[in-house]
N, C-alpha and C positions, 0 to 999 in steps of 0.2 A: 461491623457495628451490631448486626442482627444477633450474633452470638453473644456479644457482650451485654446487649440489652436484655436478652432472656435470662442471663445469670443474675441480673439485678432485681428481678421481680420477687415479691414476697412469696413464701412457700404456701400461703393460704390460697386455695383455689376459689374461683368465683362461686362455685356451688356451696362450698364451706362458708364463705362470707355471707351468702344469701340466707343460709340456715341460721347462722349466728345473729344476723340482723333481724330475722323474723321473730326470733325468741325475744330479743330486746324490744321490738315494736309491740309484741303481745304484752310484754310486761308494762310498757308505758301506757297502753290502753287500759290495762287492769289496775294501773297505779301500784304495781307489785314491787315495792322497794327491795324486798328480800331477793327476788329473782334478778333484779338489776344488779344488786351488790354481788351476787354470785358470779355474774358475767364480767365483772370488772377485772382488768389486768391486776396482777399482784401488787405492784407499787401503788396503784390507785385504790385498790381495796384496802390497803393498809393505812391509807391517808384519810379515809372517810368512814362513815358508818351508815347503817340502815336508817337510823333516825335522820341523819342529814339528807339522805336521798329522799326520805319521805317529806321533809320540809321543802326540798326543791320541787318535788312533784306537786305539792299543795300550792306552791307559789305560782304555778303555771296554769294556763287554761286547760280544762279537761280535754283529753284526746279521745275522740270517738272512733277514729279509723285512721288507717295509714296505708301508704303504698311506696314501694321502692322505685326510684327513678333511674339511678345509675350506680354502678359499682366500678371503682377505679383502683386497680392494683398498683401499688407503689413499691419502693425498694424494700422496705421492711414493714409496711402497713397497708391497709386497704381503706380507702375513703368511700363512704356510702352516702349518696344523696337521696333523700326521701321527702315525702310530703305528708304532713299530719293534718287531719281534719278536727277542728275544735269549734267551740261556740263563737269564736272570733273569726272564723273562716279558716282557709287553708294557710298553713305556715310551713316554710322549709325547715327540714331537719338534716343535720350533718352528723354522721357517726364515723368514728375512726377506730378500726380494729387492728390488733397486733397479729403477728404470724400465727398465733394459736386461736384467733377468732375471738379474743377477749377484748373488752371495751377499754380503749385508751381515753376517749373523750366524746362527748356529744353536746350538741347545741341546737336549740330550736330558735328560729328566726335569724336573720342575717345582720341584725344591728350589733355593731362592735361595741364591746365594753372598753373602758380606757386602757386597760392593760393589753387587750387584744389589738387596739389601734397602735399602741407602741410597738408591738411585734410586727405589724404590717408596715409601719414606717421604717423599721430596721431593714426588713426584707426589701422594701422599696429602694432603699439606699443601695443595697447589694445589686439589685437588678439594673440599676442605672449607673453603676460604677462609682458611686459616691463613697469611696472607702473610708475617707477621714470622717465623714459625717456618720457613717455606720459605726465606726469605732467610738465615736464620742457618746454613743448611747450605751456603751458597756460600763459596768462598774469599774472604778479606777484601778483596782488591782487586776482585773481581768484584762484591762487595756495593755498591761505589761506583757501579757501572754500573747495577745493578738495585735500585731502591727497592721497598718493598712495593707501592706504587701501580702500578709498572711491571709487576710479576709479576701483579697483579690484571688489568690491562688486557690483557696478552698472553694470559693463560689464559682470560679471559672471552670474548675474540674467537674464539679457537680453539674453545672450547666451543660458542659460538653457531653458527659456520659448519659445524661437523661434526655438528650435530643434538643436542648435549647429552651430557655424560658419563654413561656407564653403569657401567663398572667397569674396573679394572686387571686385565688377563689374565695378564701375566707380565713378566719382565725378563730380558734376554739380554746377556751380555758379548760384545761384538764384538772388543775387544782389551784386554789386561790386562797389568800389570807394567811398562809403560814410563812415560815422563814424562807421557803423556796416555793415559788409559783410557776407552774408550767403552762405554757401556751403552745399549741400546735398551729402552725401556719400552713394551710393547704395550698400548694402551688401546682399549677398545670404546666408541665413541660411538653416537649414535642413527642416523646415516647411513652410518658407515664405521668400519673398525678401522684405527688408524694407530699409528705408533711415534714416541715422543718421544726424540730423541737427547740424551743427557746425558753430558758429558765431565768426568771427574775427573782431578786430578793424581795423582802418585805416592803422596801422603799420604792420598788418599781424599776430598779436598775438591772440590766442584763448581766448575769453572772456565768452563763454558759450557753453554748449553741452547739447542737448536735448536727454536724455536717455529714453524718454517716462515716465513721472512721475507716470502713472498708474501702471507701472511695477516695478519701482525702487524707 
């Protein structure tokens, strides 16, 4: 299992993840939307703009300082937990980086948006073996592709190769409001912490779930 586990980890080293995170944290403190936009993964960069990032920054409390709390390498991403200091006090910050150290998603505060809660509820069904309930949360056409037994097979294998489910840590919206909305659910397993990518349509129905094709 040790050999299999090592082959699952992202190619991004902890040192590289730390450097990428520090660039993003510095940009957040400076409210530098251009710098943040440059650090986005290509799909995310193509789906947003510097202006939209500026609007998001202005809607948040001003960040005056930050510190990294934890770096957790996943199968094909790295989850970074940090703390930012604002005029509202300390707030938790979660950053998800891809294999290149580019930003997949970020979230300040642990309060779940409705679409994030929907993703958490879906994963909760998987972790407790409620396969029919999980399938009911899928868009009707997607239900034809994934039967309860398919969800069971995919989750069971993911659970096994990652050392066993421990807990859901958070959910983060990577993109919202378009025809496709992406939510990353951060899950702690026995051997690593990884993110399950869940795609919703505009109506809030799940239209795709990335169980990591290399594994399942």
